Structure formats: structure tokens, C-alpha cells
matplotlib code that plots the C-alpha trace (Angstrom):
import matplotlib.pyplot as plt

x = [7.6, 6.0, 5.9, 2.6, 2.4, 3.3, 2.1, 5.5, 5.5, 2.5, 0.2, -2.9, -5.1, -8.5, -11.6, -13.4, -12.2, -13.7, -13.3, -11.8, -9.3, -8.4, -8.3, -5.9, -3.7, -3.5, -3.0, 0.0, 1.7, 1.7, 3.0, 5.7, 6.6, 6.8, 9.2, 11.2, 12.1, 9.6, 7.5, 9.3, 7.8, 5.7, 5.0, 1.3, -0.5, -3.7, -6.0, -7.2, -3.8, -3.7, -7.1, -6.1, -2.8, -5.1, -7.9, -10.6, -12.4, -11.2, -13.5, -11.0, -8.0, -10.0, -10.6, -7.2, -5.8, -7.9, -6.1, -2.9, -3.8, -5.2, -1.7, 0.4, 1.4, -0.3, -1.6, -4.8, -6.0, -9.2, -7.4, -3.9, -5.3, -2.9, 0.5, 3.2, 4.5, 7.7, 6.9, 9.4, 10.5, 9.1, 5.8, 5.6, 6.2, 4.0, 1.3, 2.4, 1.6, -1.9, -2.7, -1.4, -3.7, -6.8, -6.4, -5.6, -8.7, -10.5, -8.9, -9.9, -13.8, -13.7, -12.3, -15.3, -18.0, -16.4, -18.3, -16.8, -17.1, -15.1, -12.6, -12.6, -12.5, -8.9, -7.9, -8.2, -6.5, -3.5, -2.9, -3.7, -0.7, 1.5, 0.9, 1.1, 4.5, 5.8, 5.2, 6.9, 3.5, 3.6, 0.7, -1.5, 0.2, -0.6, -4.5, -4.7, -3.1, -5.4, -8.4, -7.3, -6.9, -10.5, -12.2, -11.2, -11.8, -15.7, -15.9, -15.5, -19.1, -17.9, -19.0, -17.5, -14.0, -14.8, -15.2, -12.1, -10.1, -11.6, -11.2, -7.4, -5.9, -4.0, -3.6, -1.0, 1.7, 1.2, 2.3, 5.4, 6.8, 6.7, 8.3, 10.9, 11.6, 13.6, 11.6, 10.3, 6.8, 6.9, 7.9, 5.4, 2.8, 3.4, 3.0, -0.2, -0.4, -0.3, -3.2, -5.4, -4.7, -5.7, -8.6, -9.5, -9.1, -11.6, -9.0, -9.1, -5.9, -4.3, -5.6, -4.5, -1.3, -0.8, -2.0, -0.2, 3.1, 2.0, 1.9, 4.5, 7.4, 7.0, 7.3, 10.8, 11.6, 10.7, 12.4, 16.0, 15.1, 14.9, 18.0, 20.1, 18.7, 19.4, 22.9, 23.4, 21.8, 24.8, 27.4, 26.3, 26.4, 29.7, 31.4, 29.6, 30.8, 34.5, 34.3, 32.9, 35.8, 37.8, 37.1, 36.9, 41.2]
y = [-3.4, -1.4, -3.6, -5.0, -5.1, -8.7, -7.9, -8.7, -11.9, -13.3, -16.3, -16.2, -15.2, -16.9, -14.4, -14.6, -11.1, -7.9, -5.8, -3.0, -5.3, -6.2, -3.0, -1.8, -4.9, -4.5, -0.9, -1.6, -4.0, -2.1, 1.3, -1.7, -2.3, 1.1, 2.1, -0.6, -0.7, -3.6, -1.3, 1.7, 5.3, 4.6, 0.9, 0.1, -1.4, -3.6, -4.3, -8.0, -9.2, -8.2, -9.3, -12.6, -12.7, -12.1, -14.0, -11.4, -9.0, -5.8, -4.1, -3.7, -3.2, -0.6, 1.3, 0.4, 2.3, 5.1, 5.4, 5.6, 8.0, 10.6, 9.5, 10.4, 7.2, 6.5, 8.8, 7.2, 7.9, 6.6, 5.2, 3.7, 2.7, 3.4, 4.2, 4.3, 8.2, 9.7, 10.6, 12.8, 12.0, 15.9, 14.6, 11.6, 13.5, 16.1, 13.4, 13.3, 17.0, 17.0, 13.5, 15.4, 18.2, 16.1, 13.2, 15.8, 17.3, 14.0, 13.2, 16.3, 15.8, 12.5, 13.1, 14.8, 12.2, 8.9, 6.0, 3.3, 0.9, 2.7, 2.8, -0.9, -1.6, 0.8, -0.7, -4.3, -3.2, -2.0, -5.3, -6.8, -4.6, -5.7, -9.2, -9.3, -7.0, -10.0, -12.4, -10.1, -9.5, -6.2, -6.8, -7.5, -4.7, -2.1, -3.1, -3.1, 0.3, 1.5, 0.1, 1.8, 5.3, 4.8, 4.1, 7.8, 9.2, 7.3, 8.7, 12.1, 11.7, 14.7, 12.9, 15.8, 15.0, 11.3, 11.6, 13.3, 11.6, 8.3, 10.0, 10.9, 7.6, 9.0, 6.1, 4.8, 7.0, 3.8, 1.4, 4.0, 4.5, 0.7, -0.6, 2.3, 4.1, 0.7, 1.0, -1.9, -2.9, -3.2, 0.6, 1.6, -0.1, 1.4, 4.8, 4.4, 4.4, 8.1, 8.6, 6.4, 7.5, 11.1, 10.0, 7.9, 11.1, 12.9, 16.2, 17.4, 19.7, 16.5, 14.3, 16.5, 17.5, 13.3, 12.2, 15.0, 13.9, 10.7, 11.4, 14.0, 12.3, 9.1, 11.9, 12.8, 9.2, 9.1, 12.3, 10.9, 7.3, 8.7, 11.2, 7.9, 6.1, 9.2, 9.3, 5.7, 5.8, 8.7, 6.6, 3.9, 5.7, 7.2, 3.7, 2.6, 5.5, 5.0, 1.0, 2.3, 4.6, 1.9, -0.7, 2.0, 2.1]
z = [-22.7, -19.7, -16.2, -14.4, -10.5, -9.4, -5.9, -4.1, -5.1, -3.6, -4.0, -5.0, -1.6, -0.2, -1.4, 1.8, 3.2, 4.1, 1.1, 3.0, 4.1, 0.8, -0.5, 2.0, 1.8, -2.0, -1.7, 1.1, -1.2, -3.8, -2.0, -1.0, -4.4, -5.6, -2.5, -2.9, -6.4, -7.8, -9.8, -11.4, -12.7, -15.8, -14.9, -16.1, -12.9, -14.7, -12.6, -14.1, -13.0, -9.7, -9.3, -10.1, -8.1, -4.9, -6.0, -5.9, -7.8, -9.8, -7.6, -4.0, -6.6, -8.2, -4.9, -3.7, -7.2, -5.8, -3.2, -4.9, -7.1, -4.0, -2.2, -5.4, -6.2, -9.2, -12.2, -13.5, -17.3, -19.1, -21.6, -20.0, -16.4, -13.2, -14.2, -11.7, -11.3, -9.5, -6.2, -4.2, -0.4, 0.3, -1.2, 1.2, 4.2, 3.5, 4.5, 8.2, 9.0, 7.4, 8.8, 12.4, 12.7, 11.3, 13.8, 16.2, 16.0, 16.1, 19.1, 20.6, 19.9, 20.7, 24.3, 24.9, 23.2, 23.7, 25.4, 27.4, 25.0, 22.2, 25.1, 25.8, 22.1, 21.9, 25.0, 23.3, 20.2, 21.7, 23.5, 20.1, 18.4, 21.1, 20.3, 17.1, 17.4, 19.4, 16.5, 14.1, 12.1, 10.2, 8.3, 11.1, 13.0, 10.5, 10.4, 13.8, 13.8, 11.6, 13.1, 16.4, 14.9, 12.9, 16.5, 17.6, 14.3, 14.6, 18.1, 17.6, 16.2, 13.6, 9.9, 7.8, 9.6, 9.0, 5.4, 4.8, 6.5, 4.6, 1.3, 1.8, 3.5, 5.4, 7.6, 4.7, 6.9, 9.1, 6.9, 5.2, 8.6, 9.5, 6.0, 5.7, 9.7, 10.7, 14.2, 16.0, 15.7, 19.9, 19.6, 17.3, 19.3, 22.8, 21.4, 21.3, 25.4, 25.8, 23.2, 24.8, 28.5, 27.2, 26.1, 29.4, 31.0, 28.7, 28.1, 25.0, 25.0, 26.1, 23.7, 20.5, 21.4, 22.2, 19.2, 17.0, 18.5, 18.0, 14.2, 14.1, 15.3, 12.9, 10.2, 11.3, 11.4, 8.2, 6.9, 8.7, 7.0, 3.4, 3.9, 4.7, 2.0, -0.6, 1.3, 0.5, -3.2, -3.7, -2.3, -4.9, -7.9, -7.2, -6.6, -9.9, -11.9, -10.2, -11.3, -15.0, -15.5, -14.0, -16.5, -19.7, -18.8]

ax = plt.figure().add_subplot(projection="3d")
ax.plot(x, y, z, "-o")
ax.set_aspect("equal")
plt.show()
């Protein structure tokens, strides 16, 4: 019998939450369940049960599943709904360079147009990232990181870029980095300083380079982490095979 998403075993959550935040929280928890094996390829994710566990309507669940479909974590069909698919490490890693190019352009354009209010907002978000990092709150760290990048994308005043960025949900790589790379939240927070400095200087080239580096380096962290994880899995498989042969003798 196919498994159904249990959202990491969470309890029902308050209803009075912004729908976008709920969508991101549900999406990120489902990704965590998939990456850590709580949901396996072929498992069905049933909207009504996920909505019940989050104490929300099915609308943000449907939106979260749509994001997962775009990112390649699930396949959706009219009759079966959303089904977890096998996603390769290479597919995960492909998200980073795409995001780096898109947000690099956003930072370049934002450097020419950003207003003092947006710069103050970015500084405040950076301070929030530092405080939640000190508290070890991964969920709030990811949400604040998203808000930082969204502010820059909006400051670019490039409407088409904003639409593509939002539709592709590329900011999900932040959650992947936090959950799999084993780098500290404090280190991840401080990596925003160079981007903010370049925007304050209104230097388009520096802003683009800082943003691309900001996103591409965690992509390398992920490559290393996934390779190490694959090596551990091979060792465990070898040990299991040896034990099995030993029992048969």
C-alpha cells in the first residue's frame, strides 16, 4: 500500500498564518521527508491528509505540491494526484547554477535601482538571520533568507524576472543547503553581507558577482555532501551484503 505524507510527524498547526508562508513550510517539510527517506519514490501524497495535519485548507497544500512538481520531486496526474519520484543528486545540483544566473541578474539590476528603504529592510533581515541562527531555528532562518532574496528580486524592478523566479521556486535551494550541507546557520547568515555591501555601493558588477558566488558556493557544498552520503550508503550496503552472506553459511 503506498505511503501517505505524514509531514515529519508534526502536530496540527494554527490556521492564522499567511498562505505563502504555509505553502513554503509545507513544501519544505515534504522535501525534507523525501530527502531523508520518510517518503519514497512511488508514494502518494494526499492533499486532504496533509491539509489535516497542518490544520489548513487544501489550497496551500495544492500550491506546495505544484512547487514540488516544478522542482521535480513529485509527478502529478489527474487521477493519481502527486506521487514522489526518484530525483537524482545531479538534478538537485542543477538548481544552483540556474538560480545563480537569475539572481545574479536581479542583483545587478537592483544595484542600479534599490532605494534606501529596501536597503534598510535588507539590513534588518540580516540581523534577524543572525539572531535566529544563534537560536538554531532552521525554519525561521530559511524564511528570513527567502525574504532577503525576494527583496532583492523585487528591487530589480524587472517584472519578467520576478515572475520567472517566483514560478520556478528556485529559492528552495536555501532549504536544501540548510538541511544537507552541514554548514552552520551563522555561516550561512554571514554570507549575505557581501551581497548587501555591493548593493549599498550601487555597484552592478560587484552585486552580480557577489550574488552568484553566494549561490554557487553552497552548490559545491551540496555536491560534496551528496557525494559523502552516497559513499556512506555504499559502505552500508557492502556491510549488509557481508552480514547476509555470513548468515547463509
